N, C-alpha and C positions, 0 to 999 in steps of 0.2 A: 489570534496567535496562541500557540502552545509553547510553554516554556518548562523545561525540566531543570530543577535546581538541586544539585548534589544528590542525585537519586542512587540509593542503595537498595538491593533487594536480595533476600535469601530464601531458599526452600530448605527448611531444616538447617543442617550445618553447611549446606552448599551455597556459597555466595555467587549469584549469577549476574548481578549488576553492582558496579563498584565506583560510585561517585561520578555518575554521568550528568553533565549539565549541557543542554542544547536548547536552541531557539528554532521554532518552526513558524515562519511568518505567513500571514495571509497572502493568497494569490500566488503561491509558489508550490512546486512539486518536489518532494524529497524521497530519498530511498535510504533505508537502514539495511546495510549488508553485512555479511559475516558468515562464518562457518556455522553448521548445525550446533546448537547449544551455546552460542555466543551471547544470547540474551535478547535477541531481536523481538520475538513474540511477547516476551515479558514486558519490554518497553512499550509495545503497542497497547497491551492491556492496562498498564499503568496510566497511559495517556487517555484511555477511554474511561478511566475511573472504575474498571472492573476489579482491580486489586490495588491495595494501598502499599506504597513502598515501605520497606523496613525503616528507611530514613530518607529525608528529603521531601520535596513536594512537586506535584505537577500542576501547573497553572494553565487555565484556559481563559484568555482575555483578563488575566490578572486575578482570577479566582481559583482556589483549590478545587479541582474537579472531584477529589475524594470527599469533599464536604457538600457537594451538590446532591439534590434529590435525583433519583433515577430519571424522572421525566425531564428534568432540567438538563441533566448531563447528556442524554441522547439527542437533544435538540442541538447541542453544541458539537458533539463528536459521535460519529457513526463508525462502527468497526465491522469488517468482514473477516471472519475467522479462516484459518488455513483449512480446517476440516469442515465442509458445509453441513455434515450431519449434526454438528453441534448447534446449528441454528434453525433447522427445519423441523416443524412439528404440526403444522396445520394440515387440513384435509385436501386442499387443492392449491395449486400454484397461485391462483388469484387471491385466495384468502391469506396465503403466506405473505404476499406483498402488502395486503390491506391491513394486516394485524397491527403493526406499529402505528399506522395512521389512526386506527380506531382507538388505541390506547392513549394516544396523544390528544384525543378529543377533536381530531380534524374531521369536520363534517363537510364544509364547502369544498367542492371540486375533488372530493376523495376518489371518485371513480375515474376522473381524468388523470389524477396523479398516479393511480395504479396502472392505468393504460399506458401512460408515458413511460413508466419504469419498465414495463414488460416489452414495449417496443424498442426501447434503448438497448435492451439485452437480447432481442430477437426471440422472445418467449411468448408472443401473442397466441400462437397456435397451440400452446401447451397449458393455457390458463386453467383448464378443467382437470388436468392430470394430478394425481397424488404426488407430492414432491419426492417421496422416497422411491418412486418408480422411475425417476429420471436417471440419466447417465451421470457419471461423475462430473463431466464438464458442464452439463445442464444444471446440476445442483449448484455448482459454483456460480454460474451466471444468475441463478435465482437468488442466492444470498446477496449478491451485489445489488440486484434489482430491489430486494426488500429493504436495503439500507438507503439507497439513493432516493427511494420514493418519498421519504419525508424531508429530503434535502437538508441534512445536517450541515453545519458550517464547515467542520473539518471531517475529512474522510480518511479512514485508516484501512489499508488493504494488506492482508497477510497472504502471501503467495497467490496472487489473483490470476496468474496465467497457467496454473497447473491444469493439465488435461484439456487445454484450449488450442485450437488451430490458429494459423497465422491470420486468418480473416478476423477472428474474434480479437486477437491481440491488437490489430489495427483499430477495431472498434473501441476497445478498452483504452487505448492510447488517446483517442479523441475524447472519450468520456472524462478521463483524468484531466486532460488539459482544459476541457470545458468547465469542469468543476472548479479548478483553480482560478480560471479567468473570472468566475462569478464571485470570487472573494475569499473562500476559505483555503487552508492548506490541504494538500493531499500527501499522505505519508505511506509509502509502500515498503513492505519487507519481502524480498524475493531473492531466489537463487538464479533467476532467469537473466543472465548478464547480457544476452543479445537483445532482449526487450529493453533493458535499461540503456544500452548503447544508443538505441534509436530514440528513446524518450529523453535521455540526457538530463536527469534531475540533479538536484543538489544531493550529494550522497554523504552518509556518515558510515564509516567502516568501524565495526566494533569487534573485539576479540577478547575472549575471557572476561567479558563484563566491562571493558574499558574502551574508550575511543582511541583508535590508532591514528586515524587521519580523516579528513573531510575535504570536500570540494566538488566541483562539477564532475559528474561521473566519468565522462570520456577522458578527462585529464587525470582523474584519480586512478583510472585503470592503467595508466602508464607509469605510475609511481611504484617504488620499491615496496611500500607497505601493502599494496594490492597484490603484487607478485609473490610476496612472502606468505600471503593468506590463502590465495587460490591457486590451484595447480594449473588451471586452464584459463587463458585470457580470452576475452571476446575476440572474434575473428579479426575485426578491423583494428583492434588494439595490437594484436600480434603482428599484423601486417605493417602497421605504423612503426612499430619497433624494428621490424626486419628491414624496412626501407630507411631507417635512421632519420625519420621525420620528427620534428619537434611539435607540430600541431597534429592532433588526431584526425584521421580520415573519417568523414561523417557518414558516407554512404558508398554503395558499390560504384557509382559513377566516378566519385573522387578517387576510389581505389584503382580503377582502370587507368585513369589519367596519370596517377602517380607511378604505376607500374610502367606505363609507356615512356614516361620521362626517365625513369630509373634505367631502363634498357638502353 
């Protein structure tokens, strides 16, 4: 479990996080949503122990992650940054995925672990390529592979669907659900509302550094706090509202059935 206790953070004179307290429990998927500059990426970095909050504490299984040694922290929490170029530096795709395993002292089954991560992200055929020669979407997939390879307990993903097609998004959805089912929380920060509608995680909506509202994403997307934050609703959220339904439409099949009844 990850727990944020009265987190405040500022960059110079700019206060970006203002007293946020949240719990992210094992075995569940979460989304942190909000406009650009609302503090989403900063929260992820605090949870990963990469920056220490100005005030407050981030606990991982009851221990302050800011006080952990780096090797101990990354076993607990793995983070994939929004910009993959911040994470890539090795000579080949294979060595990029292998890097953390070597530094964690993992010897047994290391080759199998790298191979598994590459297969999960569809990168087996690119293992000998220099990472910086990959496309933007391939780089993003590589950064995810490099993090899941050592199987951290908690997985943090910052804008994981950028530059990806629908086939990859379906793969990513399965990966996220599978990771959560194995025990740890998965926390996503994204502007891809259609992806979140299908995934339907527990969502926390933040604005100007404070929590506006929280709840199951599909129901949250029908609330006024969501509409006041985002100009465009997910397609099925807009249709749910237009048809005057109290329960959100889950998929296209339900949407067609609801339209036929409405007619």
